[in-house]
C-alpha positions in Angstrom: -37.4 157.0 41.0 -35.0 158.6 38.5 -35.9 161.5 36.3 -34.4 161.8 32.8 -32.6 165.1 32.1 -31.4 166.6 28.7 -28.8 169.4 28.8 -27.6 171.1 25.6 -24.6 173.4 25.6 -25.0 175.6 22.5 -21.5 176.9 22.0 -19.7 178.8 19.2 -17.4 175.9 18.3 -19.3 172.8 19.4 -22.7 171.7 20.6 -22.8 169.1 23.4 -26.0 167.3 24.4 -25.9 165.1 27.5 -28.7 162.9 28.7 -28.6 161.9 32.3 -30.8 160.6 35.1 -31.4 162.3 38.4 -32.4 160.5 41.6 -32.3 162.0 45.1 -29.8 164.6 44.1 -27.4 162.1 42.4 -26.8 162.4 38.7 -25.8 159.6 36.3 -24.8 160.2 32.7 -26.6 157.9 30.2 -25.2 159.2 27.0 -23.9 162.2 25.1 -23.5 163.6 21.6 -21.2 166.3 20.2 -21.4 168.1 16.9 -19.5 171.0 15.3 -21.4 174.3 15.6 -22.9 175.8 12.5 -24.9 179.0 12.2 -23.5 180.3 15.5 -20.8 183.0 15.8 -19.5 184.4 19.0 -22.5 183.0 20.9 -25.1 184.5 18.5 -27.4 182.5 16.2 -26.6 183.7 12.6 -28.4 180.9 10.7 -31.3 179.2 12.4 -31.5 176.3 9.9 -27.8 175.4 10.2 -27.9 175.8 14.0 -30.9 173.5 14.4 -29.3 170.8 12.3 -26.2 170.9 14.5 -28.4 170.8 17.6 -30.4 167.9 16.3 -27.3 165.9 15.4 -25.9 166.2 18.9 -29.3 165.4 20.5 -29.9 162.4 18.2 -26.5 160.9 19.1 -27.2 161.3 22.8 -30.6 159.6 22.5 -29.1 156.8 20.5 -26.4 156.1 23.1 -28.6 156.5 26.1 -31.7 154.8 24.7 -33.8 157.5 26.3 -36.3 159.6 24.2 -36.6 163.0 25.9 -37.9 166.2 24.2 -37.5 168.9 26.8 -34.0 170.4 27.5 -32.2 172.8 29.8 -30.1 174.9 27.5 -27.2 177.4 27.8 -27.3 180.9 26.4 -24.2 183.0 25.7 -23.5 186.2 27.6 -23.0 188.1 24.4 -26.4 190.0 24.8 -26.7 189.5 28.6 -26.9 192.5 30.9 -27.1 192.5 34.7 -28.3 194.8 37.5 -28.8 194.6 41.2 -32.1 195.2 43.0 -33.4 195.1 46.6 -36.7 193.9 48.0 -38.2 194.5 51.5 -41.4 193.0 53.0 -43.0 192.9 56.3 -43.7 189.6 58.0 -47.3 189.8 59.4 -47.1 186.6 61.6 -43.3 186.9 62.3 -42.7 183.5 60.8 -40.7 183.3 57.6 -42.1 180.7 55.3 -41.5 180.0 51.6 -44.4 182.4 50.9 -42.6 185.3 52.5 -39.3 184.4 50.7 -41.1 184.2 47.4 -42.8 187.6 48.2 -39.5 189.4 48.9 -37.9 187.9 45.8 -40.8 189.0 43.6 -40.6 192.4 45.2 -36.9 192.7 44.3 -37.7 191.8 40.7 -40.6 194.2 40.7 -38.4 197.1 41.9 -35.7 196.4 39.2 -35.4 198.5 36.1 -35.7 195.9 33.3 -35.6 197.4 29.8 -38.5 196.4 27.6 -36.3 194.7 25.0 -34.8 192.4 27.7 -36.1 189.3 29.4 -34.9 188.0 32.8 -32.8 184.8 33.0 -32.0 184.6 36.7 -32.8 186.6 39.8 -30.2 185.5 42.3 -30.4 186.3 46.0 -26.9 186.9 47.4 -27.7 188.5 50.7 -30.7 188.3 53.2 -31.3 190.5 56.1 -34.0 190.1 58.8 -34.8 192.9 61.2 -31.4 194.3 62.1 -29.5 191.0 61.6 -27.3 191.1 58.5 -25.7 188.4 56.4 -28.4 185.7 56.8 -27.6 182.6 54.8 -31.1 181.1 54.8 -34.0 183.0 56.4 -36.4 180.0 56.1 -38.1 179.2 59.4 -36.7 182.2 61.2 -38.7 184.6 63.3 -38.7 188.3 62.2 -41.0 191.2 61.5 -39.1 192.5 58.4 -37.0 190.8 55.7 -34.8 192.3 53.1 -33.0 190.7 50.1 -30.3 191.9 47.8 -30.4 190.3 44.4 -28.3 190.1 41.2 -30.5 190.0 38.1 -29.2 188.6 34.8 -31.2 189.3 31.7 -30.8 188.8 28.0 -32.1 190.4 24.8 -35.5 189.0 23.8 -34.5 188.8 20.2 -31.4 186.7 21.1 -33.5 184.3 23.2 -36.2 184.0 20.5 -33.7 183.1 17.8 -32.2 180.5 20.2 -35.7 179.1 20.8 -36.5 178.8 17.1 -33.2 176.9 16.5 -33.9 174.5 19.4 -37.6 174.0 18.5 -36.7 173.3 14.9 -34.5 170.5 16.1 -37.6 168.9 17.7 -36.8 170.0 21.3 -38.8 172.1 23.7 -37.0 174.5 26.0 -37.3 174.0 29.8 -34.8 176.1 31.7 -32.4 178.6 30.1 -29.1 179.1 32.0 -26.3 181.7 31.4 -23.4 179.7 30.2 -20.9 181.2 32.6 -23.3 180.4 35.5 -23.5 176.7 34.3 -19.7 176.4 34.0 -19.3 177.7 37.6 -21.6 175.0 38.9 -19.6 172.3 37.3 -16.1 173.3 38.6 -16.7 174.9 42.0 -17.6 173.4 45.4 -20.0 174.8 47.9 -17.1 175.9 50.0 -15.5 177.7 47.0 -18.8 179.7 46.5 -19.2 180.5 50.1 -15.7 181.8 50.5 -15.9 183.7 47.2 -14.5 182.7 43.8 -14.2 184.1 40.3 -14.7 181.6 37.5 -13.3 182.4 34.0 -14.5 180.1 31.2 -12.2 180.6 28.2 -14.1 179.1 25.2 -13.6 178.9 21.5 -14.9 182.3 20.5 -16.0 183.8 23.8 -14.9 184.1 27.4 -17.2 184.4 30.4 -16.6 185.6 33.9 -18.8 185.1 36.9 -18.1 186.0 40.5 -19.7 184.1 43.4 -19.6 185.9 46.7 -22.1 185.2 49.5 -25.0 183.0 48.5 -25.0 183.6 44.8 -23.4 185.3 41.8 -22.8 189.0 42.4 -21.1 189.9 39.1 -20.9 188.6 35.5 -19.1 189.8 32.4 -18.5 188.6 28.8 -15.7 189.0 26.3 -16.1 188.1 22.6 -12.6 186.6 22.3 -11.6 182.9 22.6 -9.0 180.3 21.5 -10.1 180.6 17.9 -8.7 184.1 17.8 -5.2 182.6 18.6 -5.7 180.3 15.6 -6.6 183.2 13.4 -3.6 185.2 14.6 -1.3 182.4 13.7 -2.9 181.9 10.3 -2.6 185.6 9.4 0.8 186.2 10.9 2.4 183.1 9.4 0.5 183.0 6.1 -0.6 179.4 6.8 -4.1 177.7 6.5 -6.4 177.7 9.5 -6.3 174.0 10.0 -2.5 174.0 10.1 -2.6 177.0 12.5 -5.0 175.1 14.8 -2.8 172.0 14.8 0.3 174.2 15.5 -1.5 175.8 18.4 -2.5 172.5 20.0 0.8 170.6 19.5 3.4 173.3 19.8 1.6 176.2 21.4 3.0 177.3 24.8 3.3 180.3 27.0 6.3 179.1 29.0 9.8 180.0 28.4 11.4 177.5 26.0 15.0 176.3 26.4 15.6 176.0 22.7 14.2 179.2 21.1 16.1 178.4 17.8 13.8 175.5 17.1 11.7 175.9 14.0 8.9 174.3 11.9 8.0 174.1 8.3 4.5 175.4 7.5 2.5 175.3 4.2 1.8 178.7 2.6 -1.7 179.8 1.7 -2.0 179.7 -2.1 1.4 178.0 -2.6 1.1 174.2 -2.1 4.6 173.4 -3.3 6.6 175.6 -0.9 6.9 175.8 2.8 7.6 178.7 5.2 10.2 178.0 7.9 9.1 179.6 11.2 10.8 179.7 14.5 8.9 178.4 17.5 9.8 181.6 19.3 7.7 183.5 16.8 4.8 181.1 17.4 5.0 181.5 21.1 5.1 185.3 20.9 1.9 185.4 18.8 0.1 183.1 21.3 1.4 185.0 24.2 0.2 188.4 22.9 -3.4 187.2 22.5 -3.5 185.4 25.8 -2.0 188.3 27.6 -4.7 190.6 26.1 -7.6 188.3 27.0 -6.5 187.6 30.6 -5.5 191.2 31.1 -9.0 192.4 30.1 -10.7 189.8 32.4 -8.4 190.7 35.3 -9.4 194.3 35.0 -13.1 193.2 35.0 -12.5 191.4 38.3 -11.1 194.6 39.7 -14.0 196.6 38.3 -16.4 194.4 40.1 -15.2 195.7 43.5 -15.2 192.1 44.9 -11.5 191.3 44.9 -11.3 191.4 48.7 -14.1 188.8 48.9 -12.4 186.1 46.7 -11.2 183.8 49.4 -11.0 180.9 47.0 -9.3 182.9 44.3 -9.8 182.4 40.6 -10.8 179.3 38.7 -9.8 179.0 35.0 -11.7 176.6 32.7 -12.7 176.1 29.1 -10.8 174.8 26.1 -8.4 177.7 25.9 -6.8 176.5 29.2 -5.2 173.6 27.1 -2.6 176.1 26.0 0.4 175.3 28.2 1.3 178.0 30.7 -2.2 179.6 30.9 -2.3 179.4 34.7 1.3 180.7 35.0 0.5 183.7 32.8 -2.7 184.4 34.8 -0.7 184.2 38.0 1.8 186.8 36.7 -1.0 189.2 35.8 -2.8 188.7 39.1 0.1 187.9 41.6 -1.9 188.3 44.8 -4.7 185.8 43.8 -4.6 182.0 44.0 -5.3 180.6 40.6 -6.1 177.1 39.5 -7.5 175.1 36.5 -11.0 173.7 37.0 -12.2 170.4 35.6 -15.8 169.3 35.6 -17.0 167.4 38.6 -17.0 163.7 37.9 -20.4 162.1 37.6 -21.4 158.5 37.7 -20.9 156.7 34.4 -19.4 159.9 32.8 -17.1 159.0 29.9 -13.5 160.1 29.8 -14.3 162.4 26.9 -16.6 164.5 29.0 -14.0 164.7 31.8 -12.4 167.7 30.1 -12.5 171.5 30.5 -14.4 171.9 27.2 -17.5 170.3 28.6 -17.9 172.1 31.9 -20.9 174.1 30.7 -22.8 171.0 29.6 -22.1 169.2 32.9 -23.2 172.4 34.8 -26.5 172.4 32.9 -27.1 168.8 33.9 -26.4 169.6 37.6 -28.5 172.7 37.4 -31.5 170.8 36.2 -30.9 168.2 38.9 -31.3 170.8 41.6 -27.9 172.6 42.0 -29.3 176.0 41.3 -29.0 178.9 43.7 -31.5 178.5 46.6 -34.5 180.8 46.1 -33.5 182.1 42.7 -36.2 183.1 40.2 -36.0 181.6 36.8 -37.1 183.2 33.5 -40.7 182.2 34.2 -40.5 184.1 37.6 -40.8 180.8 39.4 -38.8 180.5 42.6 -36.5 177.5 42.7 -36.0 175.9 46.1 -35.3 172.6 47.8 -37.8 173.0 50.6 -40.7 170.5 50.9 -43.2 173.3 51.5 -44.8 174.6 48.3 -46.1 178.2 48.2 -49.8 178.6 48.2 -49.7 181.8 46.2 -47.5 183.2 43.5 -46.6 186.8 42.9 -45.1 185.9 39.5 -47.8 187.8 37.7 -46.5 191.2 38.9 -45.9 193.3 35.9 -42.5 194.7 35.4 -42.7 195.9 31.8 -44.8 198.7 30.5 -47.5 199.1 33.1 -47.0 201.7 35.8 -46.7 200.5 39.4 -49.9 201.0 41.3 -49.6 203.3 44.3 -52.4 201.5 46.2 -54.0 198.1 45.8 -57.7 198.1 44.7 -60.2 195.4 44.0 -61.4 195.4 40.5 -64.5 193.6 39.3 -64.1 190.6 36.9 -64.8 190.9 33.2 -68.2 189.3 33.7 -69.1 191.8 36.4 -68.0 194.7 34.4 -70.1 193.6 31.4 -73.3 193.7 33.4 -73.0 197.5 34.2 -72.9 200.4 31.9 -70.7 203.1 33.3 -72.5 205.7 31.3 -76.0 204.8 32.5 -77.8 207.6 34.4 -77.8 206.0 37.9 -80.4 208.4 39.2 -82.9 206.5 37.1 -81.9 203.1 38.6 -84.3 201.7 41.2 -83.0 202.1 44.7 -83.2 199.8 47.7 -86.6 199.4 49.4 -84.8 200.6 52.5 -86.0 204.2 53.1 -82.9 205.1 55.0 -81.2 207.9 53.0 -77.8 206.9 54.2 -78.3 203.3 53.1 -79.7 204.6 49.8 -76.6 206.7 49.2 -74.4 203.6 50.0 -76.3 201.5 47.5 -76.0 204.2 44.8 -72.2 204.6 45.5 -71.6 200.9 45.1 -73.0 201.0 41.6 -70.3 203.7 40.7 -67.3 202.2 42.5 
């Protein structure tokens, strides 16, 4: 039986809603809708009313095409207010058999040990390395025999205010939020294979107003970064430098923009001048290419330094994957290769899905496709989502959950104690003179003392 899925990529330049159906791990696209972003700048909600209208338009179009009415969605969130940290969890295995319960326990312990600021909320707790007893680099500890298990996790969190504003915009569009996924994480799911992730790969999503970087190494993401610069900045640069309207600059970028060495640098174009509709400015294509090159070199240079900062360059066996709308600029891969000469670099397109339209088979829609795949089950095995629920593909369901462990505000208890329920507490007055309480009929003084002590503790 197929399950309907709604994925909404809430970007700074466009909003893409895709409705699909998932059955036994296979995903089929039923319909999609795309609208121009409003009320969103550099990944941040700046106007809830405008943003909700844009979201509603994209969702309504997807519903109309698919004929499926679905009201709960998996949505993307920008990395603009995201932070990350690493944490470790260790647990003993009483019966020496590692089940889902034990894996859940060690993951919750890693989250419990993390230092999460009060103004932040977790998005993902991703296990990238397991260790059992003295055996290191365990891919999947499920079903193994051990007396002790350790996990190293990468925790992605976001500002509560940013998430709340996103919720308000989505809810105002008549949609409930299911899962929330970091946009860079979703993009990486759509463009990489299991082999890429196991060997280690850096995915750079160059969007309209923002750029995201995630590095997979081991079982999961170990590093993520964000840059508030995208292809729209190239358009702004052209508009300012050439004194031409934004729409003309955008068209110039798309049609004539290139990072490659041109044979005829003397070629020129006539561009309208801002505030002067009757005259045109003659501009050489060499000047256009230099403006584009400067901005692209800056962006790719910053992101390449971030990859070096991660300390994971030696673990990127699959190199670097470039994706996102900015990669449409001719020569993007070649410039990246020049900046990072010792790293294999390629352009990543979204994985083709059944009944997916040609429009969606483009680098601009990798995040939306990744959200669809995430909801269909292509998440990181054993990750904890924002509700602290562990996601896994095993048939066994944990009998107990440790998701109620407090990580904000309350101090960590040094020992575990049993506390009476509210009803039990209400039947005893702690300030009552217990010496006046009737004691047990048992005349044994030791037993009387025990009965008296129970009333206190």
